[in-house]
C-alpha positions in Angstrom: 0.0 0.0 0.0 1.4 3.4 -1.0 1.4 6.4 1.3 -1.0 9.1 0.2 0.6 11.8 -2.0 0.8 15.2 -0.4 0.0 18.4 -2.3 1.0 21.9 -1.5 -2.6 22.7 -0.4 -2.4 19.8 2.1 1.0 21.0 3.4 -0.3 24.5 4.0 -3.4 23.3 5.7 -1.5 20.8 7.9 -0.8 21.7 11.5 2.4 23.6 12.3 3.8 20.5 14.0 3.3 18.4 10.9 4.8 21.0 8.7 8.0 21.1 10.8 8.3 17.3 10.6 7.8 17.3 6.8 10.3 20.1 6.3 12.9 18.4 8.6 12.6 15.1 6.6 12.7 17.0 3.3 16.0 18.7 4.1 17.6 15.8 5.9 17.5 13.2 3.2 19.1 15.2 0.3 21.6 16.6 2.8 22.7 13.2 4.0 22.9 11.8 0.4 25.0 14.8 -0.7 27.4 14.5 2.2 27.7 10.7 1.7 28.5 11.2 -2.0 31.2 13.6 -1.0 32.5 10.9 1.4 32.6 8.5 -1.5 34.8 10.9 -3.5 37.2 11.2 -0.5 37.4 7.4 -0.2 37.9 7.1 -3.9 40.7 9.7 -3.9 42.4 7.8 -1.1 42.4 4.5 -3.1 39.6 2.7 -1.3 37.8 1.8 -4.5 40.8 1.3 -6.8 40.5 -2.5 -6.8 36.8 -2.5 -7.5 37.1 0.0 -10.3 40.0 -1.8 -11.9 38.2 -5.1 -11.8 34.9 -3.7 -13.2 36.7 -1.9 -16.0 38.6 -5.1 -16.9 35.4 -7.2 -16.8 33.6 -4.7 -19.1 36.5 -4.7 -21.6 36.5 -8.6 -21.5 32.7 -9.0 -21.9 31.8 -6.3 -24.5 33.0 -7.2 -28.0 34.8 -4.5 -30.0 36.1 -2.7 -27.0 39.9 -2.2 -27.2 41.6 -4.3 -24.6 44.4 -2.7 -22.5 47.0 -4.9 -20.9 47.4 -2.6 -17.9 48.7 -4.0 -14.6 47.1 -3.1 -11.4 50.2 -1.1 -10.2 50.1 1.0 -13.3 46.4 1.6 -12.9 46.9 2.8 -9.3 49.8 5.1 -10.3 47.7 6.6 -13.0 44.8 7.2 -10.6 47.2 8.7 -8.0 48.5 11.2 -10.6 45.0 12.4 -11.5 43.0 12.8 -8.2 39.5 14.2 -8.3 39.3 17.8 -7.3 36.5 20.3 -6.8 34.0 18.3 -4.8 34.2 20.2 -1.5 30.9 22.0 -2.3 29.1 18.7 -1.7 30.0 18.9 2.0 29.0 22.6 2.3 25.7 22.1 0.5 24.9 18.9 2.3 25.9 20.3 5.6 23.7 23.3 5.1 20.8 21.1 4.3 21.4 19.0 7.4 21.6 22.2 9.6 18.3 23.4 8.2 16.8 20.0 9.0 18.1 20.2 12.5 16.6 23.6 13.0 13.2 22.3 11.8 13.6 19.3 14.1 14.3 21.6 17.1 11.2 23.6 16.2 9.2 20.4 16.0 10.2 19.2 19.5 9.8 22.7 21.0 6.2 22.8 19.7 5.6 19.2 20.6 6.6 19.8 24.2 
């Protein structure tokens, strides 16, 4: 059974307590997803996913006909990845953190009104 879909009219007519809860959830989920994606980029830059990405790339090249096969060793792959780290993803932490802080503010308002 699916939950009922909410419309803007229902949100506006909902009690203030329910509005704070909805807004807290609405900001928390995208904020956490954004921060966690930033964490994946950090882990990837540190080499935590090198083995997985090497094996997936190798499997794709082996399974798909017509794809040029590279005879690259794992050490060469890791050195190449280290020479070109990902940059410019710090905004994910600031945007996600801002969304999480807004969510916390609405959660505080929810619990103050709830008593």
